C-alpha positions in Angstrom: 0.0 0.0 -0.2 1.3 3.4 -0.8 2.5 5.7 2.1 0.0 8.3 3.2 1.0 12.0 2.7 -2.0 13.6 4.2 -0.4 14.7 7.4 -3.6 16.4 8.7 -5.5 13.4 8.2 -2.9 11.0 10.0 -2.9 13.6 12.9 -6.8 13.5 13.2 -6.7 9.7 13.0 -4.1 9.5 15.7 -6.0 12.0 17.9 -9.0 9.7 17.4 -7.1 6.8 18.6 -6.3 8.8 21.8 -9.8 9.6 22.2 -11.1 6.1 21.8 -8.4 4.7 24.3 -10.2 7.1 26.9 -13.8 6.5 26.0 -14.0 2.8 24.6 -13.3 -0.5 26.5 -9.9 -1.9 26.1 -11.0 -5.0 24.4 -12.9 -3.3 21.9 -9.9 -1.0 21.3 -7.5 -3.8 20.9 -9.6 -5.7 18.4 -10.1 -2.5 16.2 -6.3 -1.8 16.4 -5.5 -5.5 15.6 -7.5 -5.5 12.5 -6.4 -2.1 11.5 -2.9 -3.3 11.8 -3.4 -6.4 9.8 -5.4 -4.6 7.0 -3.2 -1.6 6.6 0.1 -2.0 8.4 2.0 0.9 6.7 -0.8 3.3 7.9 -0.6 2.1 11.3 3.0 2.4 11.3 2.7 6.0 10.3 0.0 6.6 13.0 2.3 5.0 15.7 5.1 7.3 14.5 2.9 10.3 15.0 1.7 9.1 18.4 5.5 8.6 19.2 6.6 12.3 18.2 3.8 13.6 20.4 5.2 11.8 23.5 7.4 13.9 25.8 10.0 11.0 26.4 12.8 13.2 27.7 10.5 14.0 30.9 10.2 11.7 33.7 8.4 8.4 33.1 6.6 9.2 36.3 4.7 11.9 34.4 3.7 9.4 31.6 2.7 6.8 34.5 0.4 9.3 35.9 -1.2 10.2 32.7 -1.9 6.2 32.2 -3.1 5.9 35.6 -5.7 8.8 34.9 -6.8 7.0 31.8 -7.3 4.0 33.4 -9.0 5.7 36.5 -11.4 7.4 34.0 -12.1 4.1 32.3 -13.0 2.6 35.7 -15.3 5.4 36.7 -17.2 5.1 33.3 -17.6 1.5 33.8 -18.8 2.1 37.4 -21.6 4.6 36.2 -22.6 2.2 33.4 -23.0 -0.6 36.1 -24.8 1.6 38.2 -27.5 2.6 35.8 -27.9 -1.2 34.8 
């Protein structure tokens, strides 16, 4: 498959993945991303590279860990709200 050159589109898709990780269950995200990687590995490689350049890897890993913990906590709270209304 050809390399994708619309960088704005790639950035939008990368941000969509970020939002999905925060809003959708992990198994659903995993399945969607696994299928996307199998279907279009070059595009997914470009998306991973886009996400990688956005990460401040020179800062302390504790900041990244806190960010990940915050996302997980948000997912736990969302699941609890859904369970409470069921």
